[in-house]
Structure formats: C-alpha cells, structure tokens
GUVEXPA-683094 format. One record per residue (C-alpha): z, x, y. Coordinates in Angstrom, 3 decimals, padded with zeros to 6 digits, always signed. Each point is the difference from the previous one (the first is absolute). Layout:
rec Z=Z, X=X, Y=Y
...
//
This chain:
rec Z=+017.397, X=-069.000, Y=+170.702
rec Z=+003.135, X=-000.538, Y=+002.077
rec Z=+000.673, X=-003.463, Y=+001.424
rec Z=+000.289, X=-000.520, Y=+003.745
rec Z=+003.778, X=-000.256, Y=-000.363
rec Z=+000.101, X=+003.285, Y=-001.949
rec Z=-002.138, X=+001.710, Y=+002.643
rec Z=+002.329, X=-001.306, Y=+002.709
rec Z=+002.957, X=+001.440, Y=-001.892
rec Z=-001.714, X=+003.370, Y=-000.398
rec Z=-000.964, X=+000.163, Y=+003.671
rec Z=+003.252, X=-001.483, Y=+001.306
rec Z=+001.493, X=+003.278, Y=+001.331
rec Z=-003.172, X=+000.720, Y=+001.962
rec Z=-000.287, X=-003.597, Y=+001.207
rec Z=+003.575, X=+000.070, Y=+001.289
rec Z=-000.647, X=+003.307, Y=+001.775
rec Z=-003.133, X=-001.395, Y=+001.655
rec Z=+001.965, X=-003.080, Y=+001.074
rec Z=+002.675, X=+002.213, Y=+001.551
rec Z=-002.662, X=+001.965, Y=+001.890
rec Z=-001.652, X=-003.232, Y=+001.208
rec Z=+003.367, X=-001.248, Y=+001.292
rec Z=+001.134, X=+003.302, Y=+001.493
rec Z=+002.146, X=-000.532, Y=+003.094
rec Z=+000.414, X=-003.717, Y=-000.713
rec Z=+003.248, X=-001.816, Y=-000.812
rec Z=-000.789, X=-002.878, Y=-002.375
rec Z=+002.217, X=-003.105, Y=+000.111
rec Z=-000.672, X=-002.698, Y=-002.609
rec Z=+001.482, X=-003.494, Y=+000.091
rec Z=-000.249, X=-002.299, Y=-003.036
rec Z=-000.752, X=+002.688, Y=-002.568
rec Z=+001.571, X=-002.247, Y=-002.674
rec Z=-002.979, X=-002.364, Y=+000.347
rec Z=-002.407, X=+002.425, Y=-001.655
rec Z=-001.055, X=-001.407, Y=-003.395
rec Z=+000.884, X=+002.511, Y=-002.706
rec Z=-002.147, X=-001.249, Y=-002.892
rec Z=-002.868, X=-002.337, Y=-000.806
rec Z=-002.999, X=-000.886, Y=+002.172
rec Z=+000.556, X=+000.371, Y=+003.716
rec Z=-002.013, X=+000.208, Y=+003.210
rec Z=+001.529, X=+001.794, Y=+002.973
rec Z=-001.673, X=-001.073, Y=+003.228
rec Z=+000.690, X=+001.196, Y=+003.521
rec Z=-001.333, X=+001.091, Y=+003.341
rec Z=-001.758, X=+003.360, Y=+000.101
rec Z=+000.562, X=+001.705, Y=+003.344
rec Z=+000.728, X=+003.538, Y=-001.145
rec Z=-002.770, X=+001.142, Y=-002.326
rec Z=+001.329, X=+002.405, Y=-002.670
rec Z=+003.629, X=-000.356, Y=+001.158
rec Z=+000.130, X=-003.628, Y=-001.184
rec Z=-001.269, X=+001.183, Y=-003.369
rec Z=+002.440, X=+002.922, Y=-000.129
rec Z=+002.978, X=-002.291, Y=+000.596
rec Z=-000.958, X=-002.360, Y=-002.817
rec Z=-000.739, X=+002.869, Y=-002.383
rec Z=+003.381, X=+001.508, Y=+000.797
rec Z=+002.242, X=-003.073, Y=-000.007
rec Z=-001.442, X=-002.716, Y=-002.266
rec Z=+002.008, X=+000.361, Y=-003.257
rec Z=-002.934, X=-000.247, Y=-002.455
rec Z=-003.590, X=+001.202, Y=-000.478
rec Z=-002.234, X=-001.585, Y=+002.639
rec Z=-003.760, X=-000.120, Y=+000.402
rec Z=-001.828, X=-000.126, Y=+003.319
rec Z=-003.229, X=-001.370, Y=+001.291
rec Z=-001.419, X=+002.785, Y=+002.164
rec Z=-003.057, X=+000.850, Y=+002.076
rec Z=-002.661, X=+001.303, Y=-002.377
rec Z=-000.530, X=+002.921, Y=+002.391
rec Z=+003.322, X=+001.537, Y=-001.078
rec Z=-001.464, X=+000.605, Y=-003.471
rec Z=-002.606, X=+002.385, Y=+001.461
rec Z=+001.050, X=+003.370, Y=+001.444
rec Z=-002.375, X=+000.094, Y=+002.977
rec Z=+000.519, X=-003.660, Y=+000.904
rec Z=+003.773, X=+000.354, Y=-000.267
rec Z=-000.115, X=+003.094, Y=+002.207
rec Z=-001.940, X=-001.999, Y=+002.596
rec Z=+002.552, X=-002.842, Y=-000.215
rec Z=+002.877, X=+002.400, Y=+000.712
rec Z=-001.850, X=+001.434, Y=+002.992
rec Z=-000.774, X=-003.522, Y=+001.254
rec Z=+003.661, X=-000.993, Y=-000.351
rec Z=+001.219, X=+002.999, Y=+002.019
rec Z=-002.582, X=-000.610, Y=+002.732
rec Z=+000.903, X=-003.717, Y=+000.215
rec Z=+003.699, X=+000.686, Y=+000.426
rec Z=-000.014, X=+003.275, Y=+001.936
rec Z=-003.489, X=+000.195, Y=+001.557
rec Z=-001.219, X=+003.540, Y=+000.711
rec Z=+003.357, X=+001.483, Y=-000.973
rec Z=-000.472, X=-001.641, Y=-003.393
rec Z=-003.307, X=+001.805, Y=-000.419
rec Z=+001.742, X=+003.250, Y=+000.917
rec Z=+002.682, X=-000.646, Y=-002.658
rec Z=-002.700, X=-000.807, Y=-002.550
rec Z=-001.571, X=+003.390, Y=+000.634
rec Z=+003.323, X=+001.839, Y=+000.190
rec Z=+001.334, X=-001.401, Y=-003.272
rec Z=-003.312, X=+000.076, Y=-001.833
rec Z=+001.177, X=+002.675, Y=-002.491
rec Z=+002.987, X=-002.201, Y=-000.891
rec Z=-001.948, X=-003.262, Y=+000.066
rec Z=-002.735, X=+001.183, Y=-002.379
rec Z=+002.133, X=+000.282, Y=-003.167
rec Z=+001.792, X=-003.241, Y=+000.940
rec Z=-003.331, X=-001.866, Y=+000.238
rec Z=-001.330, X=+001.642, Y=-003.175
rec Z=+003.073, X=-000.906, Y=-002.021
rec Z=+000.141, X=-003.646, Y=+001.036
rec Z=-003.735, X=-000.698, Y=-000.307
rec Z=-000.019, X=+001.641, Y=-003.447
rec Z=+003.038, X=-001.833, Y=-001.385
rec Z=+000.117, X=-003.375, Y=+001.728
rec Z=-002.053, X=-001.737, Y=-002.684
rec Z=+002.122, X=+001.497, Y=-002.794
rec Z=+003.053, X=-001.938, Y=+001.193
rec Z=-001.759, X=-003.362, Y=+000.000
rec Z=-000.842, X=-000.394, Y=+003.675
rec Z=-002.592, X=-002.749, Y=+000.466
rec Z=-002.966, X=+000.995, Y=+002.211
rec Z=-001.090, X=-002.573, Y=+002.585
rec Z=-003.234, X=+000.292, Y=+001.966
rec Z=+001.073, X=-001.376, Y=+003.379
rec Z=-003.584, X=-000.583, Y=+001.110
rec Z=-001.466, X=-001.680, Y=-003.085
rec Z=+000.860, X=-002.412, Y=-002.793
rec Z=+003.445, X=+000.430, Y=-001.489
rec Z=-000.616, X=-001.864, Y=-003.280
rec Z=+000.681, X=+002.996, Y=-002.265
rec Z=+003.307, X=+000.765, Y=+001.745
rec Z=+000.969, X=-003.662, Y=-000.300
rec Z=-000.660, X=+000.028, Y=-003.758
rec Z=+002.093, X=+003.153, Y=-000.424
rec Z=+002.901, X=-001.532, Y=+001.946
rec Z=-000.148, X=-003.113, Y=-002.186
rec Z=+000.010, X=+002.146, Y=-003.145
rec Z=+002.943, X=+002.114, Y=+001.203
rec Z=+002.074, X=-003.100, Y=+000.733
rec Z=-000.765, X=-001.546, Y=-003.388
rec Z=+001.339, X=+003.209, Y=-001.544
rec Z=+003.253, X=-000.307, Y=+001.952
rec Z=-000.682, X=+002.708, Y=+002.579
rec Z=+000.975, X=+000.017, Y=+003.683
rec Z=-002.792, X=+000.351, Y=+002.558
rec Z=+000.126, X=+000.665, Y=+003.733
rec Z=-002.375, X=-001.680, Y=+002.422
rec Z=+000.724, X=+000.938, Y=+003.616
rec Z=-001.742, X=-002.037, Y=+002.696
rec Z=-001.902, X=+001.850, Y=+002.696
rec Z=-001.493, X=+003.473, Y=+000.238
rec Z=+003.064, X=+002.127, Y=+000.615
rec Z=+000.187, X=-000.188, Y=+003.767
rec Z=+001.274, X=-002.011, Y=+002.955
rec Z=-002.568, X=-002.344, Y=+001.570
rec Z=+000.989, X=+000.173, Y=+003.669
rec Z=-002.492, X=-002.712, Y=+001.048
rec Z=+001.133, X=-002.450, Y=-002.679
rec Z=+002.471, X=-002.897, Y=+000.580
rec Z=+002.344, X=+001.642, Y=-002.534
rec Z=-000.781, X=+003.736, Y=+000.183
rec Z=+002.113, X=+000.944, Y=-003.039
rec Z=-001.060, X=-002.768, Y=-002.391
rec Z=-003.711, X=-000.455, Y=-000.594
rec Z=-001.013, X=-003.477, Y=-001.250
rec Z=+000.564, X=-000.224, Y=-003.748
rec Z=-002.868, X=-000.439, Y=-002.436
rec Z=+000.056, X=-002.511, Y=-002.862
rec Z=-000.111, X=+002.544, Y=-002.840
rec Z=+003.667, X=-000.044, Y=-001.023
rec Z=+000.126, X=-003.777, Y=+000.238
rec Z=-003.143, X=-000.369, Y=-002.135
rec Z=+001.370, X=+002.382, Y=-002.626
rec Z=+003.268, X=-001.923, Y=-000.207
rec Z=-001.821, X=-003.332, Y=-000.211
rec Z=-002.446, X=+001.113, Y=-002.706
rec Z=+002.722, X=+001.545, Y=-002.157
rec Z=+002.054, X=-003.180, Y=+000.153
rec Z=-002.987, X=-002.289, Y=-000.607
rec Z=-001.525, X=+002.008, Y=-002.854
rec Z=+003.002, X=+001.652, Y=-001.653
rec Z=+003.036, X=-001.895, Y=+001.340
rec Z=+001.315, X=+003.304, Y=+001.381
rec Z=+002.214, X=-000.432, Y=+003.066
rec Z=-000.525, X=+003.252, Y=+001.873
rec Z=+002.771, X=+000.841, Y=+002.491
rec Z=-001.439, X=+001.276, Y=+003.278
rec Z=+002.388, X=+002.214, Y=+001.946
rec Z=-000.494, X=+000.014, Y=+003.803
rec Z=+000.704, X=+003.266, Y=+001.818
rec Z=-000.056, X=+000.833, Y=+003.715
rec Z=-000.359, X=+003.529, Y=+001.430
rec Z=+000.830, X=+001.246, Y=+003.461
rec Z=-000.060, X=+003.633, Y=+001.134
rec Z=-002.571, X=+001.259, Y=-002.485
rec Z=-002.530, X=-000.058, Y=+002.827
rec Z=+001.741, X=+003.053, Y=+001.516
rec Z=-002.220, X=+003.065, Y=-000.580
rec Z=+000.777, X=+002.695, Y=-002.553
rec Z=+002.688, X=+002.570, Y=+001.019
rec Z=+001.170, X=-002.193, Y=+002.909
rec Z=+003.690, X=-000.813, Y=-000.638
rec Z=+001.038, X=-003.629, Y=-000.195
rec Z=+001.407, X=-002.873, Y=-002.034
rec Z=-001.970, X=-002.056, Y=-002.485
rec Z=+001.411, X=-003.426, Y=-000.762
rec Z=-001.025, X=-002.020, Y=-003.042
rec Z=+001.018, X=-003.583, Y=-000.720
rec Z=-000.506, X=-001.368, Y=-003.543
rec Z=+000.059, X=-003.750, Y=-000.510
rec Z=+000.746, X=-002.126, Y=-003.035
rec Z=-002.977, X=-000.595, Y=-002.325
rec Z=-002.234, X=-003.004, Y=+000.689
rec Z=-001.927, X=-002.111, Y=-002.540
rec Z=-003.265, X=-001.938, Y=+000.203
rec Z=+001.543, X=-002.868, Y=-001.987
rec Z=+002.072, X=-000.871, Y=+003.061
rec Z=-003.200, X=-000.646, Y=+001.978
rec Z=-002.117, X=-001.987, Y=-002.477
rec Z=-001.776, X=-002.917, Y=+001.695
rec Z=-002.442, X=-001.160, Y=-002.665
rec Z=-002.876, X=+001.512, Y=+001.977
rec Z=-000.927, X=+003.596, Y=-000.817
rec Z=-001.231, X=+001.194, Y=+003.394
rec Z=+002.894, X=-001.590, Y=+001.892
rec Z=+002.581, X=+001.444, Y=-002.417
rec Z=-001.472, X=+003.484, Y=+000.361
rec Z=-000.163, X=-000.184, Y=+003.796
rec Z=+003.478, X=-001.500, Y=+000.327
rec Z=+001.481, X=+002.755, Y=-002.159
rec Z=-001.937, X=+002.695, Y=+001.856
rec Z=+001.339, X=-001.307, Y=+003.305
rec Z=+003.539, X=-000.223, Y=-001.395
rec Z=-000.145, X=+003.648, Y=-001.140
rec Z=-001.261, X=+001.136, Y=+003.414
rec Z=+002.642, X=-002.022, Y=+001.833
rec Z=+002.746, X=+001.372, Y=-002.227
rec Z=-001.051, X=+003.592, Y=+000.699
rec Z=-000.065, X=-000.801, Y=+003.720
rec Z=+003.541, X=-001.401, Y=-000.241
rec Z=+001.175, X=+003.128, Y=-001.835
rec Z=-001.683, X=+002.125, Y=+002.687
rec Z=+001.624, X=-001.927, Y=+002.861
rec Z=+003.360, X=+000.488, Y=-001.701
rec Z=-000.583, X=+003.770, Y=+000.124
rec Z=-001.041, X=-000.066, Y=+003.656
rec Z=+002.968, X=-002.134, Y=+001.050
rec Z=+002.403, X=+002.406, Y=-001.676
rec Z=-001.763, X=+002.912, Y=+001.691
rec Z=+000.411, X=-001.649, Y=+003.428
rec Z=+003.671, X=-000.666, Y=-000.727
rec Z=+000.710, X=+003.650, Y=-000.985
//
C-alpha cells in the first residue's frame, strides 16, 4: 500500500491542475516564502478567509508534502457537493446558485475526484460540529513522524459582523499540540504563521491574492510553568502574529 507521500507524488500533476483551476484569474504574490520549513515536524497556521483557495495556494507553493485538517463533509460526495453550492450562494447569492447549476457538468467530476482521493493523500477529517479527539490524535502522530500539517483558523469565509472580519479567533489546538510534543517527547515543533488576503474573492473574478509568511514560532519561548497559561499565551501570540502579517499586507495594498 502506497504511503501518503507516495500518493501525493502520484497525484501531484492532477493536484497542481486543480490548484490552477481554483486560482484561475488570480495573481498570487507571496512574501516570506523562505520561512516555510522544508523538513521535520511543522505546523502551518493562518487565517482562513478564502475556502479552497487558501488550500490551493499552500498545496501549490509549500516546498514539501503537507497534510491538512479538513471538514469531514469534503470526504463525502453529496456533502461536498452541498458545501460547494453553499459557498457559491454565500459569496454570489442567487447568481452563485445559477453558476452552480450552469457548471454542474464540470463540477460533478471535480467533486467526485476530490472526495474519492482526499483521504489517500493523508488529509485529516475534522467534524466541525462534534468532538475532534480523533483528528487531534492523528495530528499528534503526523508531527511525531516529522510531517507538516496545516490548521487554518475559521471556516473559509469573511465574518463581516466580527471585530476582525478576516481573522476568526484562533483555537488552542496548535498550541496544545506543540506543548504536548515538547512535554512528552522534547520535540520543538516550529509553527509557521501565514496571513491571506484576496482569497475571499469569488472564483473566476480577477484579482490579486497576497500571502505573508512569518518566521516560525516555538512554544518554548512562551513557557510559564503553568500549562493552561502557556497554551493560551502561545495561542494568543500566534493569532497576534497572523494579524500583524495581515496588516502588513493591507498597508502595502493601500500604498500601491
């Protein structure tokens, strides 16, 4: 049986083609690409305002095999189909529903292919509405084996009624993983902060996507002697760093 890395290699041409389709009409500008960790355990954490486009960018530009946490619905054809329809309606309202119907013959094989192969390449299913213990165990196992995992914060959209519409409040998961691996195995996992802007623009609408990659951060720099405080302090530091990277993008956009 092929490993996840071998499956990724086999499917790489198709994955790259799907990424290109997902980013059609978009110009991608990446700052700080040298900060991506090329080997060993790594967590990439960032805001998630653009659904599949955030994923497509990381799949296309991170220079190593990477493994995502993803909505469990994507692993099921009918649920994934409903998610795509929901995404189009959220961003484009009734016109989105029209596009969903118009492109249904094209969308069907796309949905079938991804839902059938997403588990083969090591994607970690997360039930967003129930306990996430199994996904947490898988993430821990992947990191112990020296893999890179992606945990984007939010549900792939802009929250217009939120104090920071583009950056949903971070959860503690990445911080807990880093703490447990250091405490139990003395593994210092680098966590790479990433900020996205422009991925919220709907499919086929031309535009720029800007990505800002920060230097890796480590839980050992936030140890306080108290577990809960260390985890919360590191979680807050990761969120604040992504916000700073995001503001850097926005400032440059305003200056252009």
